[in-house]
ZABA-363867 format. One record per residue: residue number from 1; residue in one letter; chain; x, y, z of N, C-alpha, C, O in turn. Coordinates in pm, whole numbers, plus 32768, in hexadecimal, padded with zeros to 4 digits. Atoms other than C-alpha are relative to their C-alpha. Layout:
% residues N
[NUM a A [X Y Z] [X Y Z] [X Y Z] [X Y Z]]
...
//
This chain:
% residues 141
[1 m A [8068 8078 7FFC] [7884 8FDE 865F] [8049 7FB6 7F94] [8044 7F3B 7FA2]]
[2 k A [7FE2 8085 8066] [793F 8F44 8509] [80A1 7FD1 802E] [80E7 7F8C 7FE4]]
[3 f A [7F81 8043 7FE9] [7A89 8F01 85CB] [7FD2 7F64 8030] [7FFC 7EF4 8015]]
[4 k A [8032 805C 7FD7] [79B9 8E41 867C] [7FCB 7F6F 7FD6] [7FC6 7F00 800A]]
[5 v A [8061 8088 8069] [7906 8D59 8582] [8080 7FD8 7FB1] [8074 7F63 7F8E]]
[6 i A [7F96 804A 8013] [7A5C 8D17 84FA] [803A 7FB8 8024] [8067 7F54 7FED]]
[7 l A [7F95 8054 7F6E] [7B10 8CB4 8644] [7F93 7F6A 7FFA] [7FBF 7EF8 7FF4]]
[8 f A [8062 804C 7FE0] [79D5 8BED 8661] [8011 7F8A 7F72] [800C 7F11 7F86]]
[9 i A [7FC4 806C 8066] [7A30 8B37 8508] [804E 7FEF 8006] [8056 7F74 8006]]
[10 f A [7FA3 804F 7FE8] [7B71 8B1B 8532] [800F 7FB4 8049] [7FFF 7F46 8014]]
[11 i A [8059 8064 7F96] [7B43 8A62 865F] [7FD6 7F92 7FDC] [802B 7F3B 7FC6]]
[12 a A [8081 8046 803A] [7A27 8995 85F4] [8084 7F96 7F72] [80AF 7F26 7F8C]]
[13 f A [7F91 8040 805B] [7B31 8921 84AB] [8053 7FC7 8059] [8051 7F4F 8074]]
[14 s A [7F9A 8076 7FA8] [7C50 88E0 859E] [7FD6 7FAA 8059] [801B 7F50 808A]]
[15 a A [804B 8090 7F94] [7BA2 8806 866F] [7FDE 7F87 7FB7] [7FF9 7F14 7FDC]]
[16 h A [7FEB 8067 802F] [7B2D 8762 8543] [8041 7F92 7FCE] [801F 7F1D 7FBC]]
[17 y A [7FB0 8011 804B] [7C43 8733 84AC] [808F 7FC3 8070] [80EB 7F7D 8045]]
[18 n A [7FC8 8044 7F9F] [7D01 86D0 85DA] [7FD6 7F4D 8035] [801F 7EF2 805D]]
[19 a A [8048 806C 8006] [7C1E 85B6 85F8] [7FE5 7F97 7F87] [7F95 7F39 7F90]]
[20 q A [800D 801E 80A5] [7C22 8541 8497] [80AB 7FC2 800D] [80CE 7F4C 8007]]
[21 t A [7F32 8027 7FCE] [7DDE 853A 84E5] [8018 7F93 801F] [8059 7F42 7FDD]]
[22 k A [7FCB 8070 7F9A] [7DD1 8445 862A] [7FAF 7FA1 7FCE] [7FD6 7F32 7FF2]]
[23 e A [804A 806C 803F] [7CBC 8375 8563] [8059 7FB6 7FA4] [8067 7F3C 7FA5]]
[24 f A [7FA1 803F 8079] [7DC1 8359 8425] [8074 7FC2 8046] [80B2 7F5E 8021]]
[25 k A [7F6A 8068 7FF7] [7EE6 8312 84FF] [7FB4 7F71 8066] [7FCE 7EFD 8048]]
[26 k A [8028 8079 7FD6] [7E39 821F 85D8] [7FF5 7F95 7F93] [803E 7F32 7F88]]
[27 a A [800D 8074 8075] [7DA7 816A 8499] [809E 7FD0 7FCD] [80C6 7F5C 7FC2]]
[28 t A [7F5A 800D 805D] [7F24 818D 83F5] [8041 7FAD 805E] [806B 7F47 8028]]
[29 l A [7FDD 8073 7FCB] [7FAA 80D2 853E] [7FEB 7F7B 8011] [8034 7F18 8013]]
[30 d A [807B 808B 8030] [7E8B 7FDC 852F] [8089 7FBE 7FB2] [80F0 7F84 7FD6]]
[31 t A [7FDD 8010 8055] [7EF3 7FBB 83FD] [8094 7FAE 7FD9] [8093 7F38 7FB6]]
[32 l A [7FA8 8016 7FCF] [8052 7F9D 8413] [8020 7F64 8064] [807B 7F16 8047]]
[33 r A [7FD9 8049 7F8B] [8044 7EA8 8554] [7FD2 7FA4 7FB4] [802A 7F5E 7F82]]
[34 y A [8011 8085 804E] [7F7D 7DA5 8495] [803C 7FCC 7F6F] [801E 7F5B 7F4A]]
[35 l A [7FAE 801B 804A] [805E 7DA8 8368] [8097 7FD2 801B] [80D5 7F7F 7FD8]]
[36 k A [7F9B 800B 7FC3] [8184 7DAB 8423] [8030 7F73 8023] [80A8 7F55 8027]]
[37 t A [7FFB 806E 7FD3] [8122 7C32 849A] [800D 7F9F 7F69] [802F 7F29 7F72]]
[38 f A [7FDB 8025 808B] [813B 7BDE 8310] [809A 7FE1 7FEB] [80C7 7F72 7FD0]]
[39 e A [7F98 7FCE 800A] [8296 7C7A 8304] [802E 7F5B 8068] [8057 7EEF 8040]]
[40 t A [7FA2 804C 7F74] [830E 7BA7 8450] [7FE0 7F6A 7FC8] [801D 7F10 8000]]
[41 n A [8033 8092 7FD6] [826F 7A60 83E7] [7FF7 7FE1 7F5D] [7F9B 7F9F 7F2D]]
[42 k A [7FC5 7FF8 80A8] [8315 7A85 8248] [8019 7F75 8007] [7FBA 7F3F 7FCF]]
[43 a A [7FEC 8085 7FE3] [8385 792E 828D] [7FB8 7FB6 7FD6] [7FE2 7F60 7F88]]
[44 e A [8066 804C 8050] [8239 78A0 823C] [7FDC 8024 7F82] [7FCE 7FC1 7F3B]]
[45 y A [7FE8 7FF5 8058] [820D 7971 810F] [8042 7FD9 7F90] [8019 7F96 7F31]]
[46 i A [7FA8 8031 804F] [8339 795B 806B] [803B 7F92 7FA5] [8085 7F37 7FCA]]
[47 g A [7FEB 8062 8074] [8360 78A0 7F25] [7F61 7FAC 7FC8] [7F4F 7F4A 7F80]]
[48 k A [807B 802D 8001] [81E3 7882 7F39] [7FB3 804C 7F98] [7FF8 80AE 7F7D]]
[49 p A [8024 7FB0 8041] [8104 791F 7E49] [7FC3 808F 8037] [7F79 8081 8099]]
[50 f A [8034 7F8A 7FCD] [80A1 7A8F 7E8D] [7F21 7FE8 801A] [7ED3 801A 806C]]
[51 s A [807E 8042 7FE3] [7F34 79EA 7E6A] [7FF2 8009 80B1] [7FD4 806D 80F3]]
[52 y A [8001 802E 7F6D] [7F40 7951 7FD9] [8027 805D 8042] [7FD5 8079 8099]]
[53 l A [8017 7F69 7FE3] [7FD8 7AA6 803A] [7F6B 803F 801A] [7F43 8052 808D]]
[54 l A [8079 7FD0 8008] [7E88 7B2E 7FEC] [7FA4 7FAA 8061] [7F7B 7FD3 80CE]]
[55 s A [805C 8044 7FD8] [7DBA 7A29 8049] [8009 800D 80C8] [7FA7 7FDF 8103]]
[56 k A [7FEA 8020 7F8F] [7E4C 7A53 81DC] [7FD9 807A 8027] [7FBD 8087 809F]]
[57 m A [7FFA 7F83 7FD6] [7E1E 7BD3 81C6] [7F64 8013 8002] [7F28 8047 7FA4]]
[58 t A [806C 8006 800C] [7CD7 7BB1 822E] [7F8E 80B2 8051] [7F15 80CA 804A]]
[59 k A [8028 7F7C 7FD7] [7C9D 7D2B 82DE] [8016 804C 7FD0] [7FDD 80B3 7FF6]]
[60 i A [7FFB 7FA0 8018] [7D30 7DE8 8205] [8056 7FD8 7F74] [80C5 7FAC 7F91]]
[61 q A [7FE0 7FF6 8062] [7D8A 7DD1 8079] [8018 809A 7FA9] [7FD3 80FF 7F9D]]
[62 p A [7FCC 7FCB 8054] [7E78 7E6B 7F93] [7FAC 807F 7FB4] [7F3D 804D 7FA2]]
[63 k A [8063 7F9A 8036] [7DBE 7FCD 7EE0] [8041 801D 7F8F] [8014 8028 7F1E]]
[64 t A [7F8A 7FCF 809F] [7EE4 8028 7DF8] [808B 7FA5 801B] [80C8 7F81 8081]]
[65 v A [7F79 8017 7FFD] [8009 7FA1 7D7C] [8055 8042 7FBC] [8020 8093 7F70]]
[66 w A [7FA5 7F7E 8038] [8137 8062 7CFE] [80AE 7FB2 7FDD] [80FA 7F6A 801D]]
[67 i A [7F85 8049 801F] [8262 800D 7C2E] [808A 803A 8020] [80B4 80AB 8007]]
[68 v A [7F7A 7FCF 7FBA] [83B8 8006 7CDA] [808A 7FEF 7F77] [80AE 7F8A 7F3B]]
[69 p A [7FB2 8023 807C] [84BA 804A 7BCC] [809E 7FA9 8023] [80E3 7FBB 8087]]
[70 n A [7F54 8063 8010] [861A 7F49 7B8C] [8054 8046 800E] [8075 8032 7F99]]
[71 s A [7F71 7FAE 801C] [8736 8017 7B99] [805C 7FBC 7FA4] [80B8 7FF8 7F6C]]
[72 n A [7F96 804B 8040] [87DD 7EDB 7AE8] [7FD9 7FD2 7F82] [8031 7FCD 7F2B]]
[73 d A [804D 7FF8 8066] [86C4 7E83 79DC] [7F9D 804B 801E] [7F60 8048 8088]]
[74 s A [8078 7F9C 800F] [85CD 7F96 7967] [7F99 7F87 7FCC] [7F21 7F95 7FDE]]
[75 t A [808E 805C 8041] [8506 7E5B 78B8] [7FB2 7FC5 805C] [7F37 7FBA 805A]]
[76 v A [804D 8057 7F88] [84C1 7D9F 79E6] [8023 803E 80AB] [808A 8070 80D9]]
[77 l A [8037 7FDA 7FA2] [8414 7DE1 7B3B] [804D 7FAB 8057] [8064 7F37 8034]]
[78 q A [7FE2 8085 7F83] [84A2 7D2F 7C6E] [7FB9 803C 8095] [7FB6 8001 8102]]
[79 k A [8057 800F 7F3F] [83C7 7DF2 7D9E] [7F92 8043 7FAE] [7F8E 808C 7F4B]]
[80 s A [8095 7F61 800B] [826E 7E9D 7D92] [7FF8 7FFE 8088] [8027 7FB1 80DB]]
[81 l A [8002 7FC1 7FAF] [8201 7F6A 7E78] [7F59 7FEE 803F] [7F10 804D 801F]]
[82 f A [80A2 7FBA 7FD1] [8083 7F46 7F29] [8000 8019 8082] [8036 7FFA 80EC]]
[83 r A [8025 7F69 7F88] [7FD5 8066 7FD3] [7F99 7FA2 8015] [7F78 7F3B 7FDA]]
[84 f A [806E 8031 7FDF] [7EC6 8027 808D] [7F57 803B 8030] [7EEF 800B 805D]]
[85 y A [806E 7F9A 7FE9] [7DEB 8161 80A2] [7FEA 8034 7F74] [803A 802D 7F16]]
[86 d A [8020 7FB1 8073] [7D5D 820B 7FA4] [8043 804D 7FD1] [8096 806A 8027]]
[87 m A [7F57 7FA9 8065] [7E63 82FE 7E8F] [7FD6 806A 805E] [803C 808B 809B]]
[88 n A [7FD5 7FA7 7FE6] [7DD9 841F 7F40] [8029 8009 80DA] [7FFE 8052 8134]]
[89 y A [7FC4 800B 7F6C] [7E75 83DE 80AB] [80A2 802B 7FFA] [80F3 7FE5 7FBD]]
[90 p A [7F46 800B 7FE8] [7FE8 844C 80EA] [8043 7F96 800A] [8049 7F51 8070]]
[91 i A [7FAA 808F 7FD3] [80CE 8332 808C] [807C 802C 8082] [80E4 7FEA 8082]]
[92 m A [7F8A 7FCC 7FE8] [81B8 83CB 815C] [7FEE 7FCA 80A2] [8058 7FB0 80DC]]
[93 n A [806F 8029 7F8B] [80E1 8361 82A6] [7FC4 7F65 7FF6] [7FC8 7F1D 805A]]
[94 e A [8036 80AB 800F] [804B 81FA 8238] [8082 7FB7 7FEA] [80F4 7FD0 7FC4]]
[95 t A [7FC2 8069 801F] [80B6 80CD 8235] [8019 7FB2 7F8E] [7FBD 7F8D 7F46]]
[96 k A [8001 806A 80AF] [8154 7FF5 80FC] [8035 7F8B 801D] [8073 7F70 8084]]
[97 m A [7FCF 808F 8008] [819D 7E97 80A1] [8037 7FF0 7F74] [7FEC 7FEE 7F12]]
[98 l A [7FB5 800C 8048] [82CA 7E6E 7FC4] [803A 7F67 8003] [8085 7F1D 8043]]
[99 i A [7FBC 80AF 7FED] [82DE 7D2E 7F4E] [8066 7FFC 7F73] [8064 804F 7F18]]
[100 t A [7F99 801F 8082] [840C 7C88 7E48] [8016 7F96 8001] [8052 7F44 8046]]
[101 w A [7FF1 809D 8069] [83E8 7B87 7D71] [8031 7FB4 7FFC] [80A9 7FCB 8008]]
[102 k A [7F89 8067 8016] [847B 7A7A 7D4B] [8061 800F 7F54] [80D7 801E 7F33]]
[103 i A [7FFA 7FF4 80AD] [845D 7A85 7BAB] [7FCB 808F 7FE5] [7F66 80C7 8011]]
[104 g A [801F 7F7E 800E] [847B 7BCA 7B1F] [7F6A 8007 7FC5] [7F3B 7FA4 7F8E]]
[105 l A [8064 7FCF 8041] [8334 7C82 7AB0] [8032 8036 7F6A] [80A3 8067 7F5E]]
[106 p A [7FD2 7FBF 806B] [833E 7CEE 7946] [7FCF 80AD 8014] [7F56 80B9 802C]]
[107 y A [803C 7F95 7FC9] [8312 7E71 798B] [7FC8 803C 7F86] [7FA2 80AD 7FA6]]
[108 k A [808B 7FE1 806B] [823B 7EB8 7838] [7F64 7FDA 8024] [7F00 801E 8009]]
[109 t A [8063 805C 7FDD] [8140 7DD4 78B5] [7FBE 8057 8094] [7F4B 807B 80B0]]
[110 v A [8024 7F98 7F8B] [8149 7E9D 7A00] [7FD1 8040 7FC2] [7F72 8019 7F7E]]
[111 n A [7FF3 7F66 8040] [8150 7FE8 797B] [7F80 7FE3 7FD4] [7F29 8008 8022]]
[112 f A [8066 800D 8046] [803C 7F7A 788C] [7FB4 7FE7 8070] [7F92 8050 80A5]]
[113 n A [8046 7FEE 7FB5] [7F79 7EFC 798D] [7FB0 808A 8083] [7F3E 80AD 80A1]]
[114 t A [7FD2 7F83 7FBA] [7FF1 802B 7A85] [7F75 806C 7FE0] [7F11 8087 8022]]
[115 r A [803B 7F78 8035] [7F5B 814B 79AC] [7F6E 7FC8 7FF3] [7F0E 7FFB 802C]]
[116 r A [8099 8003 7FF8] [7E29 8096 794E] [7FBE 7FE8 807C] [7F69 8040 8085]]
[117 n A [802D 7FDE 7F8E] [7DB6 8063 7A8E] [8005 8068 8058] [7FA0 807E 809B]]
[118 k A [8022 7F4E 7FEF] [7E16 81D6 7B0A] [8059 7FA6 8082] [8043 7FFA 80D9]]
[119 f A [7F81 8058 7FCC] [7F1B 80EB 7BE7] [7F89 7FC0 80B2] [7FAC 7FA5 8125]]
[120 y A [8042 8061 7F68] [7DE4 804B 7CF0] [8008 7F75 7FC4] [801A 7F55 7F4E]]
[121 f A [7FD1 8073 8014] [7E08 7EFB 7D14] [7F63 7FAC 8006] [7F1C 7F89 8065]]
[122 s A [8083 8024 801F] [7CD4 7E71 7C41] [802F 7F84 7FE9] [80A4 7F60 7FE6]]
[123 d A [7FE8 806C 8031] [7C80 7D23 7BE0] [805E 7F98 7F78] [8071 7F1F 7F6F]]
[124 s A [7FAF 8031 8063] [7D51 7CEC 7AA9] [8072 803B 8069] [801F 803B 80C4]]
[125 e A [7F85 7FF6 7F9C] [7E95 7D57 7BA4] [8006 7FA1 8069] [806D 7F6A 8090]]
[126 r A [800A 8095 7FA4] [7E20 7C51 7C93] [802C 7F7A 7FCE] [8078 7F29 8001]]
[127 k A [7FE9 807A 805D] [7E18 7B4D 7B83] [8074 7FDE 7FC6] [80A0 7F6E 7FAB]]
[128 f A [7F3A 8004 805A] [7F94 7BC4 7AD8] [801D 8006 809F] [8037 7F8F 80AC]]
[129 y A [7FAB 801D 7F98] [800E 7BCE 7C30] [7FDB 7F45 8081] [8035 7EFF 80AF]]
[130 e A [803E 806A 7FD5] [7F3B 7A98 7CEA] [809F 7F6B 7FF5] [80BD 7F1A 804D]]
[131 n A [7FB7 8078 8031] [8058 799A 7C3B] [806B 8020 8047] [806F 7FDD 80AE]]
[132 k A [7F80 7FD0 8015] [81A6 7A3C 7C62] [802B 8007 80A0] [7FFB 8056 80F1]]
[133 i A [7FBE 800E 7F90] [8279 79CF 7D90] [8052 805B 803F] [8098 80B3 800B]]
[134 i A [7FD4 7F4D 7FB9] [82E5 7AB8 7EA8] [8069 7FA5 804E] [8060 7F38 8087]]
[135 e A [7F78 8028 7FC9] [8464 7AB2 7F12] [8005 802C 807F] [8042 7FF2 80D9]]
[136 d A [7FEA 7FE7 7F9F] [842D 7B7F 8001] [7F7F 8074 8036] [7F35 80B2 7FE9]]
[137 i A [8083 7F98 7FC2] [8328 7C61 80F7] [803E 8090 8052] [8097 8069 809E]]
[138 l A [7FD5 7FA7 7FB6] [8381 7DDA 819C] [7FA0 8082 8040] [7FA4 80F5 8014]]
[139 i A [8078 7F78 7FD3] [8282 7ECE 823F] [8069 8033 8042] [80CD 800E 8081]]
[140 y A [7FCB 7F7B 7FD0] [82D3 8010 827F] [7F97 8094 800E] [7F27 8098 7FD9]]
[141 r A [8042 7F93 7FFD] [8255 816E 82CE] [8069 8075 7FE3] [8043 80EA 7FE0]]
//
């Protein structure tokens, strides 16, 4: 009897897990398709402030922002990585947006904001990044 109960719980858990996995994969692919349109049309955004790109992103907004180290100069950041899911989602399976900035960002300021807001793309990050000029956009998974 115990075996049947354990087997039933295992099957129920597996079905629930598979449904969640399928839902996550579909959402990830939808996000990838949506964000790829910005990469495809990046000529519209290059040379413009980040706030312009954000204003066009009506379906989804970045949830977190991450530092991308600069191998040439550790005091300046040329790129930022924006993630569109909560911090608990696996980074390997989610869609990310890599923005290259026309003018490098001061590492100390970016690092301070990142630590203060625990990587979340808060209002203070939005205000900091909104006037930064985009040089390139890369969407990947």
